C-alpha positions in Angstrom: -43.6 61.1 -3.8 -44.1 58.6 -1.0 -41.3 56.5 -2.5 -39.0 59.5 -2.7 -39.7 60.4 1.0 -39.0 56.8 2.1 -35.8 56.8 0.1 -34.6 60.0 1.7 -35.5 58.8 5.1 -33.5 55.6 4.6 -30.6 57.6 3.2 -30.6 59.9 6.2 -30.7 56.9 8.6 -27.6 55.4 6.8 -25.8 58.7 7.1 -26.7 59.0 10.8 -25.1 55.6 11.3 -22.1 56.7 9.3 -21.7 59.7 11.6 -22.8 57.7 14.7 -19.9 58.9 16.8 -20.6 62.6 15.9 -22.4 65.0 18.2 -24.5 67.9 17.2 -22.9 70.3 19.7 -19.7 71.3 21.6 -19.3 72.9 25.0 -16.5 75.0 26.5 -14.2 72.0 27.0 -14.8 70.4 23.5 -13.7 71.1 20.0 -13.9 70.2 16.3 -10.5 69.4 14.8 -9.5 69.0 11.2 -9.0 65.2 11.4 -12.5 64.1 10.2 -14.3 65.0 13.4 -17.5 66.8 12.6 -20.8 68.0 14.1 -24.0 66.4 12.7 -27.4 67.9 13.3 -29.8 65.8 15.4 -31.9 64.7 12.3 -28.7 63.9 10.3 -29.3 66.5 7.6 -26.4 69.0 8.1 -22.7 68.6 9.0 -20.2 71.1 10.4 -16.6 70.4 9.6 -13.5 71.3 7.6 -13.3 71.0 3.8 -11.2 72.1 0.8 -13.2 73.5 -2.1 -12.6 72.3 -5.7 -8.9 72.0 -6.5 -7.8 74.1 -3.5 -5.7 72.6 -0.7 -6.7 75.4 1.8 -9.0 74.5 4.6 -12.2 76.1 5.6 -14.8 75.5 8.3 -18.2 75.1 6.7 -21.7 73.6 6.8 -22.9 71.1 4.1 -25.7 68.6 3.5 -24.8 65.2 5.0 -25.9 63.4 1.7 -24.1 65.9 -0.5 -20.7 66.9 0.9 -19.8 69.0 -2.1 -22.8 71.2 -1.4 -21.4 73.7 1.1 -24.0 76.3 2.2 -22.0 78.3 4.7 -18.3 79.1 5.3 -16.9 80.6 8.5 -13.4 81.7 7.5 -14.2 82.4 3.8 -11.6 85.2 3.5 -9.0 83.7 5.9 -8.2 80.0 5.1 -6.1 77.7 7.1 -3.1 76.5 5.0 -2.9 73.1 6.6 -4.9 70.6 8.6 -4.2 72.1 12.0 -7.4 74.0 12.3 -9.4 73.7 15.6 -12.9 75.1 16.3 -13.7 75.6 20.0 -15.4 78.0 22.4 -12.8 80.4 23.8 -12.5 81.9 27.3 -14.9 84.8 26.3 -17.6 82.3 25.2 -17.1 82.9 21.5 -16.7 80.3 18.8 -13.2 80.6 17.6 -11.2 79.0 14.8 -7.4 78.8 15.4 -4.6 77.0 13.5 -1.6 75.0 14.9 0.3 78.3 15.5 -2.7 79.5 17.6 -3.4 82.2 15.0 -7.1 83.1 14.9 -8.8 82.8 11.5 -12.4 83.5 12.5 -14.5 84.3 15.6 -18.2 85.0 16.4 -16.9 88.1 18.3 -20.0 88.7 20.5 -20.1 90.0 24.1 -21.1 87.2 26.5 -21.5 87.5 30.3 -21.8 83.9 31.5 -19.3 81.8 29.5 -19.4 78.5 31.4 -22.9 77.6 30.1 -22.3 78.3 26.4 -23.0 75.6 23.8 -22.5 75.6 20.0 -25.0 73.5 18.2 -25.9 72.7 14.6 -29.6 72.5 14.1 -31.5 70.4 11.6 -32.5 73.6 9.8 -28.8 74.2 8.9 -28.5 77.0 11.5 -25.3 76.9 13.5 -26.1 78.6 16.9 -24.2 79.7 19.9 -26.6 79.7 22.9 -26.8 79.6 26.7 -27.4 76.0 27.7 -29.7 76.8 30.7 -32.0 79.4 29.1 -31.6 78.3 25.4 -31.1 82.0 24.5 -29.5 82.3 21.1 -26.4 84.6 21.4 -25.2 84.2 17.8 -26.4 82.3 14.7 -25.1 81.6 11.3 -28.5 82.5 9.8 -27.7 86.1 10.7 -24.4 85.9 8.8 -25.1 84.1 5.5 -22.4 83.7 2.9 -23.5 82.6 -0.6 -26.5 80.4 0.2 -30.1 80.8 1.5 -31.8 78.0 3.4 -35.5 77.7 4.4 -36.1 79.9 7.5 -33.3 82.4 6.7 -33.9 86.1 6.4 -32.5 88.6 3.9 -32.7 92.2 4.9 -32.2 94.8 7.7 -32.8 94.6 11.4 -33.5 98.2 12.1 -33.1 97.8 15.9 -29.5 96.4 15.8 -28.4 97.6 12.4 -27.7 94.0 11.3 -27.8 93.6 7.5 -28.2 90.1 6.1 -27.3 89.6 2.5 -25.7 86.9 0.3 -22.4 87.2 -1.5 -21.0 84.8 -4.1 -17.8 82.8 -3.9 -14.8 84.2 -5.9 -14.6 80.8 -7.8 -15.3 77.1 -7.4 -11.9 76.8 -5.7 -12.2 79.9 -3.5 -15.1 80.6 -1.2 -13.8 84.1 -0.5 -16.1 87.1 -0.8 -17.0 87.5 -4.5 -18.2 90.3 -6.7 -22.0 89.4 -6.7 -24.4 90.1 -3.8 -28.1 89.9 -3.2 -29.3 92.7 -0.9 -32.4 94.3 0.4 -32.6 97.9 -0.7 -34.8 99.9 1.7 -35.1 103.1 -0.3 -38.5 104.0 -1.7 -40.4 100.7 -1.8 -38.0 98.0 -0.5 -36.7 95.7 -3.2 -34.3 92.7 -3.6 -31.5 93.7 -5.9 -28.6 91.6 -7.2 -25.4 93.5 -7.6 -22.4 92.6 -9.8 -19.2 94.6 -9.4 -21.2 97.1 -7.3 -23.6 97.8 -10.1 -27.2 96.8 -10.2 -27.5 93.6 -12.2 -31.0 92.3 -11.6 -34.0 93.5 -9.7 -36.8 91.3 -8.2 -39.1 94.3 -8.2 -40.9 95.8 -5.2 -43.1 93.8 -2.8 -46.6 94.3 -4.2 -48.5 92.7 -1.3 -48.5 89.2 -2.8 -45.0 88.7 -4.2 -42.0 90.4 -5.7 -43.4 92.3 -8.7 -40.6 91.3 -11.0 -41.0 87.5 -10.5 -44.7 86.7 -11.3 -43.7 83.0 -11.7 -43.4 82.8 -7.9 -47.2 82.8 -7.7 -47.6 79.7 -9.8 -49.7 77.1 -8.1 -47.0 74.4 -7.7 -44.6 76.8 -6.0 -47.3 78.2 -3.7 -48.0 74.7 -2.5 -44.3 74.0 -1.7 -42.9 77.4 -0.6 -43.9 80.4 1.4 -42.5 83.9 1.3 -42.9 86.2 4.3 -42.1 89.9 3.8 -41.9 92.2 6.8 -41.7 96.0 6.6 -42.2 97.7 9.9 -40.3 99.8 12.5 -38.2 96.8 13.6 -37.1 95.2 10.3 -37.3 95.1 6.5 -36.8 91.5 5.7 -38.0 88.6 3.5 -37.9 85.0 4.7 -38.4 82.0 2.4 -39.6 78.7 3.9 -40.3 75.2 2.6 -43.7 73.9 3.6 -42.8 70.2 3.2 -39.9 69.2 5.5 -39.1 66.2 3.3 -38.0 68.6 0.5 -34.4 69.7 0.6 -33.6 72.9 -1.3 -31.4 75.9 -1.2 -30.8 79.2 -3.1 -27.3 80.5 -4.0 -25.8 83.6 -5.5 -23.3 82.6 -8.2 -20.2 84.5 -9.2 -21.5 84.8 -12.8 -24.3 87.1 -11.7 -27.2 84.7 -11.2 -29.5 83.4 -8.5 -30.2 79.7 -8.6 -32.5 77.4 -6.7 -31.8 73.7 -6.4 -33.9 70.8 -5.1 -32.6 67.4 -4.1 -33.8 64.5 -6.3 -33.4 61.5 -4.0 -34.1 58.8 -6.6 -31.4 60.2 -9.0 -29.2 61.3 -6.1 -28.5 64.7 -7.5 -29.5 68.3 -7.3 -32.0 69.6 -9.9 -32.1 73.3 -10.7 -35.7 74.5 -10.4 -35.3 78.3 -10.8 -32.8 80.9 -11.8 -32.6 84.6 -12.5 -31.9 86.6 -14.6 -34.0 84.6 -17.0 -33.7 86.6 -20.2 -32.2 89.8 -21.6 -35.1 91.8 -20.2 -34.1 90.7 -16.7 -30.7 92.5 -17.1 -31.1 95.8 -15.1 -32.1 98.7 -17.2 -31.4 96.8 -20.4 -33.4 99.3 -22.5 -32.1 102.4 -20.6 -34.1 105.3 -19.2 -37.8 105.5 -20.3 -37.4 102.2 -22.2 -39.5 99.1 -21.8 -38.3 95.5 -22.4 -40.5 92.8 -23.8 -38.9 89.4 -24.2 -41.9 88.3 -26.3 -41.6 91.1 -28.8 -42.1 89.4 -32.2 -40.2 92.2 -34.0 -37.0 90.6 -32.9 -35.8 93.4 -30.6 -36.9 93.5 -27.0 -36.7 97.2 -26.4 -39.3 99.9 -27.1 -39.8 103.4 -25.8 -42.5 104.5 -23.4 -45.4 106.5 -24.9 -44.2 110.0 -25.9 -40.5 108.9 -26.1 -38.1 108.1 -28.9 -34.6 106.5 -28.8 -31.9 108.9 -27.8 -29.7 107.4 -30.4 -31.7 105.9 -33.4 -28.4 104.6 -34.9 -27.5 102.7 -31.8 -31.1 101.5 -31.4 -31.0 100.1 -34.9 -27.9 98.1 -33.9 -29.6 96.7 -30.9 -27.6 99.0 -28.5 -30.2 100.4 -26.2 -28.4 101.4 -23.0 -28.8 105.1 -23.8 -32.5 104.6 -23.6 -35.2 107.1 -24.7 -36.0 110.8 -24.4 -39.0 113.0 -25.1 -40.1 113.1 -28.7 -38.8 116.1 -30.7 -41.3 118.9 -30.7 -43.2 117.3 -27.8 -45.7 119.5 -25.9 -45.1 120.5 -22.3 -46.3 118.0 -19.7 -46.4 120.7 -17.0 -48.9 123.5 -16.1 -52.4 122.4 -17.2 -51.5 121.9 -20.8 -53.8 118.9 -21.2 -51.2 116.4 -20.0 -52.3 113.1 -18.5 -51.4 109.5 -18.1 -51.3 106.4 -20.3 -51.9 103.0 -18.7 -49.4 100.2 -19.3 -50.7 96.8 -18.3 -48.9 93.7 -16.9 -45.4 95.3 -16.4 -42.6 95.1 -13.9 -42.9 98.7 -12.6 -39.7 100.9 -12.6 -37.0 100.8 -10.0 -38.8 101.6 -6.8 -35.8 103.0 -5.0 -36.8 106.5 -6.3 -40.5 106.0 -5.7 -42.5 107.8 -3.0 -45.0 105.6 -1.2 -48.2 106.8 0.5 -50.4 103.9 1.6 -53.3 106.2 2.7 -54.1 107.3 -0.9 -56.4 105.6 -3.4 -55.4 105.1 -7.0 -57.5 108.1 -8.1 -56.0 110.3 -5.4 -52.6 109.1 -6.3 -53.1 110.1 -10.0 -54.4 113.5 -9.0 -51.5 114.2 -6.7 -49.0 113.0 -9.4 -50.6 115.3 -12.0 -50.1 118.3 -9.8 -46.4 117.7 -9.5 -44.5 118.3 -12.8 -41.6 116.0 -11.5 -43.9 113.0 -11.1 -43.4 110.8 -14.1 -45.5 107.8 -13.3 -47.7 106.3 -10.6 -49.4 103.0 -9.6 -50.8 101.1 -6.6 -48.5 100.1 -3.8 -50.4 97.0 -3.0 -52.2 94.9 -5.6 -54.4 92.9 -3.2 -58.1 93.4 -3.2 -58.2 95.5 -6.3 -55.2 97.7 -5.3 -54.5 100.2 -2.6 -51.9 102.8 -1.7 -49.9 105.0 -3.9 -46.4 104.7 -5.5 -45.2 107.7 -7.5 -42.0 108.0 -9.4 -40.0 111.3 -9.5 -37.2 111.3 -12.0 -36.1 108.8 -14.6 -38.1 105.6 -15.1 -35.7 102.6 -15.2 -35.9 98.9 -15.6 -39.5 98.3 -16.9 -40.3 94.8 -18.2 -43.4 93.6 -20.0 -45.0 90.4 -18.9 -47.5 88.1 -20.7 -49.2 87.4 -17.3 -48.7 88.9 -13.9 -47.1 92.3 -13.2 -49.2 95.3 -12.5 -50.5 98.5 -14.1 -48.3 101.6 -14.5 -49.6 105.0 -15.4 -47.0 107.0 -17.4 -47.1 110.8 -17.8 -47.6 112.0 -21.3 -48.4 115.3 -23.0 -51.8 116.3 -24.5 -51.0 115.1 -28.0 -49.9 111.6 -27.0 -52.8 111.4 -24.6 -55.2 112.2 -27.4 -53.6 109.6 -29.6 -54.0 106.9 -27.0 -57.6 108.0 -26.1 -58.5 107.7 -29.8 -57.0 104.2 -30.2 -58.2 102.8 -26.8 -61.9 103.4 -27.3 -64.8 105.6 -28.0 -66.5 108.3 -25.9 -69.0 107.3 -23.2 -71.7 108.9 -25.2 -70.9 106.9 -28.3 -70.6 103.7 -26.3 -74.1 104.2 -24.9 -75.3 104.8 -28.4 -73.8 101.6 -29.6 -75.3 99.6 -26.7 -78.7 101.1 -27.6 -78.5 99.8 -31.1 -76.5 96.6 -30.7 -79.4 94.2 -31.1 -80.5 95.7 -34.4 -76.8 95.8 -35.6 -76.4 92.2 -34.7 -79.4 91.1 -36.7 -78.3 93.1 -39.7 -74.8 91.6 -39.4 -76.1 88.0 -39.2 -78.4 88.5 -42.2 -75.5 90.1 -44.2 -73.1 87.2 -43.4 -75.7 84.6 -44.4 -76.4 86.4 -47.7 -72.7 86.6 -48.4 -72.1 82.9 -47.7 -75.0 82.0 -50.0 -73.7 84.1 -52.8 -70.2 82.5 -52.3 -71.7 79.0 -52.4 -73.4 79.8 -55.8 -70.0 80.8 -57.1 -68.4 77.6 -55.9 -65.8 79.3 -53.7 -66.9 78.1 -50.2 -69.2 75.3 -49.2 -71.9 76.8 -47.0 -71.5 75.7 -43.4 -67.9 74.6 -43.4 -66.3 77.8 -42.1 -69.0 77.8 -39.4 -68.2 74.2 -38.4 -64.5 75.0 -38.1 -65.2 78.1 -36.1 -67.4 76.0 -33.8 -64.6 73.5 -33.4 -62.1 76.2 -32.5 -64.6 77.7 -30.1 -65.2 74.3 -28.4 -61.5 73.7 -28.1 -61.1 77.1 -26.6 -63.9 76.5 -24.1 -62.1 73.3 -23.1 -59.3 75.5 -21.8 -61.5 77.8 -19.8 -60.9 76.0 -16.6 -57.2 75.7 -17.0 -55.2 77.2 -14.1 -53.3 79.3 -16.6 -56.4 80.7 -18.3 -57.0 84.4 -18.0 -60.0 86.5 -19.0 -57.9 88.2 -21.6 -56.9 85.1 -23.5 -58.4 84.9 -27.0 -57.3 83.1 -30.0 -57.6 85.8 -32.7 -57.6 83.9 -35.9 -58.0 85.8 -39.2 -59.8 83.8 -41.9 -58.4 84.8 -45.3 -60.6 84.6 -48.4 -59.3 82.1 -51.0 -59.3 84.7 -53.8 -57.2 87.0 -51.6 -54.6 84.3 -51.0 -54.6 83.4 -54.7 -54.0 87.0 -55.8 -51.2 87.4 -53.1 -49.4 84.3 -54.5 -50.0 85.1 -58.1 -52.4 82.2 -58.3 -49.8 79.9 -56.5 -47.2 80.5 -59.2 -44.2 78.2 -59.3 -42.0 81.2 -59.2 -43.4 82.0 -55.7 -42.9 78.5 -54.4 -40.5 78.4 -51.5 -40.6 74.6 -51.0 -42.7 71.5 -51.1 -43.0 68.1 -49.4 -45.5 65.5 -48.3 -47.7 68.1 -46.5 -48.0 70.3 -49.5 -46.3 73.4 -50.8 -45.2 76.7 -49.3 -45.5 80.0 -51.3 -44.5 83.5 -50.8 -47.3 86.0 -51.0 -47.8 89.8 -51.0 -51.0 91.3 -49.8 -52.5 94.4 -51.3 -51.0 96.6 -48.6 -47.5 95.3 -49.3 -47.3 92.9 -46.4 -45.2 89.8 -47.1 -46.5 86.4 -46.0 -45.8 82.7 -46.3 -48.7 80.4 -47.4 -48.6 76.8 -46.3 -50.9 75.1 -48.8 -51.7 71.6 -47.5 -52.1 68.8 -49.9 -55.5 67.1 -49.9 -53.6 63.8 -49.6 -51.1 64.9 -47.0 -50.7 63.2 -43.6 -51.8 66.4 -42.0 -55.6 66.0 -41.9 -58.2 68.3 -40.3 -57.1 67.4 -36.8 -53.5 68.2 -37.4 -54.6 71.4 -39.1 -56.8 72.5 -36.3 -54.1 71.5 -33.8 -51.5 73.7 -35.5 -53.9 76.7 -35.7 -55.1 76.4 -32.1 -51.6 76.1 -30.7 -49.8 78.8 -32.7 -52.6 81.3 -32.2 -52.1 81.1 -28.5 -48.3 81.5 -28.6 -46.5 84.8 -28.8 -42.7 84.9 -28.5 -40.0 86.5 -30.5 -38.5 83.0 -31.2 -41.7 81.4 -32.5 -43.1 82.0 -35.9 -46.2 84.1 -36.0 -49.5 82.8 -37.4 -51.4 85.5 -39.3 -54.4 83.3 -40.1 -55.8 80.5 -42.2 -57.9 79.8 -45.3 -60.4 77.0 -46.0 -61.6 76.4 -49.5 -63.8 73.3 -49.8 -61.4 70.4 -48.9 -58.3 72.6 -49.1 -56.6 74.1 -46.0 -54.0 76.8 -45.9 -52.0 78.4 -43.0 -50.8 82.0 -43.4 -47.6 82.9 -41.6 -45.3 85.9 -41.4 -42.7 85.7 -44.1 -39.1 85.0 -43.0 -36.7 86.7 -45.5 -33.8 84.4 -44.7 -36.0 81.4 -44.9 -34.9 78.3 -42.9 -31.7 77.6 -41.0 -30.8 74.5 -43.0 -30.6 76.4 -46.2 -27.6 78.4 -44.9 -26.1 76.0 -42.4 -25.7 73.0 -44.7 -24.8 75.0 -47.9 -21.1 75.4 -48.3 -21.6 78.6 -50.3 -24.0 80.1 -47.8 -22.8 79.0 -44.4 -20.1 81.7 -44.2 -23.1 84.1 -43.7 -23.4 82.5 -40.3 -20.4 83.5 -38.3 -20.0 82.2 -34.8 -21.6 85.2 -33.2 -24.8 84.7 -35.3 -24.8 81.0 -34.6 -24.5 81.5 -30.9 -27.4 83.9 -30.9 -29.4 81.4 -32.9 -28.7 78.6 -30.4 -29.8 80.9 -27.6 -32.9 82.0 -29.5 -34.0 78.4 -30.1 -33.4 77.6 -26.5 -35.5 80.5 -25.3 -38.3 79.5 -27.8 -38.4 76.0 -26.4 -38.2 77.2 -22.8 -41.3 79.3 -23.6 -43.1 76.3 -25.0 -42.2 74.1 -22.1 -42.6 76.4 -19.2 -43.3 80.1 -19.8 -46.3 80.0 -22.2 -49.9 79.7 -21.2 -49.8 76.2 -22.5 -47.2 73.5 -21.9 -46.3 72.3 -25.3 -44.0 69.6 -26.7 -42.9 70.4 -30.2 -41.8 66.8 -31.3 -40.2 67.8 -34.6 -37.5 70.3 -33.9 -34.8 70.4 -36.6 -32.8 72.8 -38.7 -35.5 73.1 -41.4 -38.1 74.0 -38.8 -36.1 77.0 -37.6 -36.8 80.1 -39.7 -34.6 83.2 -39.8 -35.9 86.7 -40.1 -34.0 89.7 -41.6 -31.8 90.0 -38.6 -31.1 86.3 -38.3 -33.3 86.0 -35.3 -34.5 82.4 -35.1 -38.2 81.4 -35.0 -39.4 77.8 -34.3 -42.0 76.7 -36.8 -44.2 73.7 -37.7 -46.5 72.9 -34.8 -48.5 70.3 -36.7 -47.0 67.5 -34.6 -46.9 69.4 -31.3 -48.8 68.2 -28.2 -50.1 70.1 -25.3 -49.4 68.9 -21.7 -51.2 69.6 -18.4 -49.2 71.6 -15.8 -48.5 68.5 -13.8 -48.0 66.1 -16.7 -44.5 64.8 -17.2 -44.7 62.2 -19.9 -47.1 60.8 -22.5 -47.2 57.8 -24.8 -48.2 57.4 -28.4 -48.6 54.5 -30.9 -48.0 56.9 -33.8 -44.4 58.0 -33.7 -43.9 61.2 -35.8 -40.8 63.3 -36.4 -37.4 63.0 -38.0 -34.9 60.3 -37.3 -31.6 61.7 -36.2 -33.5 64.3 -34.1 -35.8 61.8 -32.2 -34.9 60.8 -28.7 -34.5 57.0 -28.1 -37.4 56.7 -25.7 -39.7 58.3 -28.3 -38.4 56.5 -31.3 -38.4 53.1 -29.6 -41.2 53.2 -27.1 -43.4 56.1 -28.2 -42.7 58.0 -25.0 -42.4 61.8 -25.3 -41.9 64.6 -22.9 -40.0 68.0 -22.7 -36.8 65.9 -22.6 -37.7 64.7 -26.1 -37.4 68.3 -27.4 -34.2 68.7 -25.3 -32.7 65.8 -27.2 -33.6 67.3 -30.5 -32.2 70.7 -29.4 -28.9 68.9 -28.5 -28.6 67.4 -32.0 -29.4 70.8 -33.6 -26.8 72.6 -31.4 -24.1 70.2 -32.6 -25.2 70.7 -36.2 -25.0 74.5 -35.7 -21.5 74.3 -34.2 -20.2 71.9 -36.9 -22.2 73.0 -39.9 -22.9 69.3 -40.7 -26.0 67.2 -40.7 -26.3 64.5 -38.0 -27.6 62.0 -40.6 -25.1 62.5 -43.3 -21.8 63.1 -41.5 -18.8 61.2 -42.6 -19.9 58.8 -45.2 -16.9 56.5 -44.6 -17.5 56.1 -40.8 -20.4 54.2 -39.3 -20.7 57.0 -36.7 -23.2 59.9 -37.2 -22.3 63.4 -36.2 -23.3 62.9 -32.5 -21.0 59.8 -32.4 -18.1 61.7 -33.9 -18.5 64.6 -31.5 -18.6 62.2 -28.6 -15.5 60.4 -29.6 -13.6 63.7 -30.1 -14.9 65.0 -26.8 -13.7 62.0 -24.8 -10.3 62.4 -26.5 -10.2 66.2 -25.6 -10.3 67.1 -29.3 -13.8 68.4 -29.6 -12.8 71.6 -31.3 -11.4 69.7 -34.3 -15.0 69.2 -35.6 -15.9 72.9 -35.5 -17.1 74.3 -38.8 -14.1 75.1 -41.0 -15.8 78.2 -42.3 -15.0 80.0 -39.1 -11.3 80.0 -40.0 -10.5 79.6 -36.3 -12.0 83.1 -35.6 -14.2 82.0 -32.8 -14.1 82.0 -28.9 -12.9 78.5 -28.2 -14.3 78.5 -24.6 -17.7 79.4 -25.8 -17.8 77.0 -28.7 -16.5 74.2 -26.4 -19.2 75.0 -23.9 -21.9 74.7 -26.6 -20.6 71.3 -27.6 -20.7 70.1 -24.0 -24.2 71.5 -23.6 -25.2 69.7 -26.8 -23.8 66.4 -25.5 -25.6 66.8 -22.2 -28.9 67.2 -24.2 -28.4 64.0 -26.2 -27.6 61.7 -23.3 -29.3 58.3 -23.7 -31.5 58.5 -20.5 -34.1 61.3 -20.4 -33.6 61.7 -16.7 -29.9 62.7 -17.3 -30.7 65.4 -19.8 -31.1 69.0 -18.5 -34.3 70.9 -18.8 -34.5 73.9 -21.2 -34.4 76.1 -18.1 -31.0 74.5 -17.3 -29.9 74.9 -20.9 -30.8 78.6 -21.1 -29.0 79.2 -17.8 -25.9 77.3 -19.0 -25.8 79.3 -22.2 -26.1 82.6 -20.4 -23.6 81.9 -17.6 -20.1 80.6 -17.2 -20.8 78.2 -14.3 -19.0 74.8 -14.5 -20.9 72.1 -16.5 -21.4 68.5 -15.6 -19.7 65.8 -17.7 -22.0 64.3 -20.2 -22.7 60.6 -20.3 -22.6 58.5 -23.4 -25.2 59.7 -26.0 -27.9 57.7 -27.7 -28.0 56.8 -31.4 -24.3 57.4 -32.2 -24.4 55.0 -35.2 -25.9 56.1 -38.5 -29.4 54.7 -39.3 -29.1 52.9 -42.6 -32.8 52.9 -43.2 -34.5 55.8 -44.9 -35.3 58.9 -42.9 -38.9 59.2 -41.9 -38.9 62.7 -43.1 -39.2 62.9 -46.9 -39.0 66.6 -47.2 -38.0 67.5 -50.8 -36.6 70.3 -52.8 -35.9 73.5 -51.0 -36.4 73.6 -47.3 -38.8 76.4 -47.0 -39.6 79.5 -45.3 -41.1 76.4 -44.7 -43.3 76.0 -41.7 -42.0 72.6 -42.4 -43.4 70.6 -45.2 -42.6 67.0 -44.2 -44.4 63.7 -44.7 -44.2 61.2 -41.9 -44.4 57.6 -43.0 -45.1 54.5 -40.8 -42.1 52.7 -39.4 
């Protein structure tokens, strides 16, 4: 960090020397002309001058970073460009800043009323604020911070000045070549409980949630420790203003936020050593961030393991079950058929939903004088009140928010969010009361007899284990030791910053006889695949549930440590794009992992089979690419643990009945600390062709190692060809072939022929470019998975990739010796020494 600060300081000093003849201000008798004369802030950070965006020849007056001229953060005449280089910025006779062309036509003006014009000065501050002020009193008459365009800097406000009527909001550019007012805007909506809402084409596109006293309720990530130490958010809601201001606590950090024309908010930070901007945040993040993605009375859960994010609130069913089955949820949900009345003392009440982004608060009524209990009582008396919650989550919660009318835009979080109480009828209330717990009387009874029950339970378990030992099924003590190991490992996480009181690794231990019966005594007809780690079988439990059993070989490379590692990691992970662990089984020296069964098995079985690949049209493949990216992003950033997979490949991606991808095989995965960037190992594991160069050659692995693997996999999905086996005649592997064609402008020539040219060429080309960005030789050049997901979901311009690593085929044997059918496979690979 100290090196980076020193580098930035030296860079700014050089830039100040470069602009040594430039001033930071002009007076009434001075001007800025379009002949390379500029204003430079006193510290050398910001520049005011004329520029032409992208491929345009039109001229605009703007503000940019001195060390990054292409990063324009404010435009004066965005909708009225000068067509040549005759533009002049000066202070006119009325004391206003004015931009005129060579014909003396006015293109922009501050247009404020000023009494004393001879003491007016225009100055660019080191905050990036361009101000018009009275020189003697330093009173600010006008400032660019009050009139933002598409970008937000530290110290700027978004929102309403209730005294003057000023409304500060951001609006996107029309395109990279046109900074004119675009179709996306970020505004403060004061109705109900104030919210920040992103609009696209005048429709709500994304909602930050209401201010809950600590943060925006729809962005719990803002409370993460690293961000709290770097940034501060100040929200004001009083009789004078409703605003939010974002500020950077460390002045050596250069960062900004923009609204993009594709409908996204992005935050960038300057990386001085690499001399480029790095994206550190964006929204919307996932489908559940899209406004009202599940319609009225619907709730969206991006971690839903069923494969579909949407579900209905308690007491509601999909309005159109047919559309819902086709993943079309915009119509939302309505009251269940035959539902009881929720009005008039018919036993109605409220069901509590935890950790959610509460509904659109623009229709909510806020009363900060009420307690949560009083809020519920008031809501119950009004038949139009559909839900309620606290207005302020601090200190246990206070105030009342009540929703009257439809409940829109609810999102489920793993962590963060707040509680919402939804109105239900007596029948639904009884169902939830029955499932949520026992009566107080019964609880007291259980507490009174808990000691005796515990003793009886312990005695019973010991007796059962002893009987099993005599039968030779389980060695007495081994399950207990394993449980203790898991418990110790869990305790090791107790002090982790991401640890919450609700986190438990719920592992089911299956009896060996149960697994044997489910797999027909591990019949060969039930075998899905096999390899160095053992075999994988399909099983069916007595209740009809399908499962996949990974039976580890006693002589496999995956020993007890790898086994415990995989169980510990997967048990703590819940995401729709990660395979779900159901439990495990231990029988003497034998170890088995029990997973959910994936009916379409692994991606490689379809992708690399000429008779099956037609089942994967481009639409399905694109969704698979996005799903894998989201799964990796969850592992790297959004889960409770920061995990590096280290063995991502086509055979480790499983497909459910709807072709939803799920990442599997966490035996080689490693957990990182929140602030850990890279690690080193002497034991390189994984699969050549997917391994990053720094990992394969030096044993260095990081999130960028997974990014490299994702890039290779993306190119395989686009082409339908393996990286390791492509073009037997050429010495180039698939990555090398794609790179050559890309540099020649012929990348689409390598697209899978099974598409029969029925694919969106722009989207396919974009995926190829993203794949090449991920396989760049230097890890620092590769995007993060946050960047990748953003690039896949949006149409913003992409950087040009640099030469990839490992473009020649490896003539040595693959370190992965997976054999036979690639399984439902939870990968069965053996990893040999290099």
